[in-house]
N, C-alpha and C positions, 0 to 999 in steps of 0.2 A: 397619519404622521409617521415619519420614519426617522430613525436615529441609529447611530452605530456605536456599540460598545466594543465590538471586535469586528475587524474587516470581513470575517467569514460568517457573521450572523447579524442580520438587520432586524431591529425591533419594529414591528408593525402593529397598529391597532386594527383588529378585525372584529366583526360581529359574529358571535357564537350563539346558536340556538340550543337551548337545553330545557330541562324541566321547569326552570324558573323564568322562562321566556328568553328573549334576545338580549344579550348584554355585550358591551365592548370589553375586549380583553387585549392585553399586550402579547403578541405572538412572535416568537423568533423565527425568522425565515433564513434558510441557508443561502448565502451569496454564491453566485456562480459567474465566473468571468472567463472570457477567452484569453489564453496566455500563449503568446507566440514565442517559441524557442528558436533562437538564432545562434549559429556558430560562426565566429569570425565575420559577423555582419551579414551572413546569408541565412534567410529564413528556412527553417527545417520542417516544423510542424506546429499546428495550433491545437491546444488541448483546452477543454473546459475544466476549470479547476476552482477550488475554494481559495480565495486570495489571502492565505496565510502560509508562513514557512515556505515561501516560493524559492528561496535559495536552496533549501533542502530538496524541494521538488525537482528543480533543474538538475541538481547534482545526481539525485537518485535515478531520475529518468535516463540520464546520460549513461550511468553505470549499468542500468538494467538493459539498455539498448546496446551495450557493449561498445559504445562510442568512446567512453573513457575506460582506461585500465584501472585508474585510481583517481581520487579527488585531486591529486597533484597534477593531473593533466589540465586542470583549469588554471589559466594564468590570471584571469580576472572575470568577474561576474557582475553585470550591471542590470538592475531591475528598475524599470521606470514605467510610470503610467502613461498611456497614450489614449487617444480617443476610443472610448468604449472597450478598453481592455488593458492588458499589461504586456510589455515587451521585455524579454530577458535575453540579453546578448552575452554570450560566453566567448571569451577569447581562450582558445584551447591550443594545445601543442600541435605541431605539424603532423605528427602521427595520428592524433585524435581527429584532426580535421580531414585527413585522408579517409578515415573510417566513416565519416558523416555521409559521403557520397554513396557508399554502398548500402546505406540504410535510409536513403531518402524516401520520404512519403509525400504523396501529392494530394491528400485529402485531409480535412480537419479531423482531429481526434475527438472522441466523445467521452463524457464522464462514465458512461455505462460499459464501455468496451475498450480494453487496453490495446487491441490490435486493429482498431478501425484505421483505414487509410493504407494498410499494407497492400502493396500492388500485386505480389505473387504469392501463391499458396506456400511455396517453400519458405518464404519470409515469415509466414504466420507460425510455422512449426520448425524453427531452427534446431540444429543439433545442440543438445544441452550437455554441459560437462557433468562428470560424476562428482557427487559430493564426497569429499575425503573425510570430513568430520563425522563422528558418530554422536547421536544425542545422548546426553547424560542426565536429563531431567527425569524425575520420577512422575508417576501418574498423579501423586498427591501434589507435586509442584505445579503441574498443569491445572489441577483443581484450584489451587491458591491464586494463580494468575487470572483464570477465568472469573473468579469471584471478585477480583479487584479491578477488572477492566473498566467498568463504568466510572470509577473514580478518575480515570485518565482520559475521559471523554467529556470535558466541560462544554465543548461546542455542541455536542449532540444532546446534552442535557437541556440546552436552550432551544435548539432547533428540531431535535428529534428526526433528523434526516441526514446525518453525516456518518460515514464509516470510520472506524478506528483501526489503526495498525500499531501493535506494540511489540517490543522486544523484552523478553524476560530472561533473567539469568537461570542457571540450573536449579536454584532453590525456589523458583517461581515468583521472585520479586520483579516487578516491571521496572526496567531501567530507563526506557525511552518510549514515547508514544507520539503519534501524529494523527490528525483527522482530515478528512476531505469528503466531498460529495461522491467521489469516485473511489471504489475500493482499491483499484490499482494505483490511483494517485496517492492515497494515504500510505500505501506500501512504498511507493517511490520516495515520498517524503521521509519515511522512517529510514530507508536505506541511505538516503542522502545525508540525513542528520547523523547517522552513525559514522559515515565516512568522514564528514566534516569535523566530527568530534573525536575521530580516531578510536572508535569503539569496535572491537572485534565481534563479529556475529557468529563465529564458529562455535562458541560455547553458549548455549541457551536456545531459545526457540522464539518463533514469531507467532503472534496471536492476532487473528483478524476477525472483526465483527461482521462477517459476511459469509456467503457461500464460497466454496473453493472452486475457482474457475481456472482455466488453463493459464491465463496470463499471470495469475498469482503464483502458480507453481513455477512458471518460467523465471519470474523475478526472484523468488526465494532461492531457487537452485543456483542462478547466476551469482547471487549474493553469498552463496556458500553456507546458508543457514541449514542445519541438519534436521530440524523438526519444525513443522508448521501445524498450528491448531486453528481451525475455523469454526465459526458458530454453526454454519449449515453444511450439509453434505457436499462432496465434490461431484463433478460430472465424471462420466466414465473415462473420458480422455484425460482429464486432470489426474485421476487416480493412476492411469496407465503411465503417464509421463513421470509422475512422482516415483513410481516403482522403478522405472527404467533408470532414473537419475540417482537413485539411492536416497530419496527424500522420505523420511518418516512423516506420515500424515495422519492427524487426528481430526475428528469433528464432533460436535455436540449432538447427542441423540435426543429424541423427543422426550424421553423421561429424565432429561438433565444428567445423563451419564456420558462418559467419553467413549466414542467408538474409534477403534484403531482400524484405519483404512489400509495403510501400508506399513509394514514393519520389515524393511529390507535387511536389517542387520539382526533380526530375530532377538531383539532386546526385550520387547514387551510380551512376546508370546510365552515367555517363562513366568510372566506375572499375570495378574487378573486382567482380562481383556477389557474390562470396563470398571469404572469407579463412580459411585454415586456422588453427585454434587449437591 
């Protein structure tokens, strides 16, 4: 039996084998749907996404891809269900529409990789801007945000398979959070939600419940967020790109401490390099 309490989590009765034998339990499964993003009626890319906060996703993806300069470039946004998926048609400004062609992709995107479908190597590693803002959060503020992240992941509590992306203010209070099966999708939703709600991302930090990959660094830098914290360690390329762009990067160590990966402004080198959580 299947039923929906939230479009991103489907309740399913499954058989579980344990010490007491086999029993039927209600198990939350994460929903995954193909979402086609269109600009001015022309299909651009298909991404596999959790079907919640899709307006935020479309906005954030477009900003991360630098198709949009701001959310004001969207003149209208229409989300509608189609056979076996969802279609999002954005009517964008003439300037934004011109940028679509230079970023055209010809393969479906995947939830596991934010740069699937990119045709040329140069497009996978575009030049990133330098981050102007400097992080102002203390290590204790990071500790506070990490400790409260689970409270902002209600879908993952049900399904245990969704990533979370949150934005915390300098004091460590989480102001905004989004979830998705794809870590980059969750971040796009967060960036889109902030843009649609006119929340500045220059003061505070991003917190991701995943490893730090290249596409996460790219999206955070383009959004202008000065500090990113991830649950797992970055790749070498992600750390290199973060350093070059002036992004301060933390991750959680095995002993539940904070590891400082990059500190381009030498803010945290004068403090303890890790703090127990």
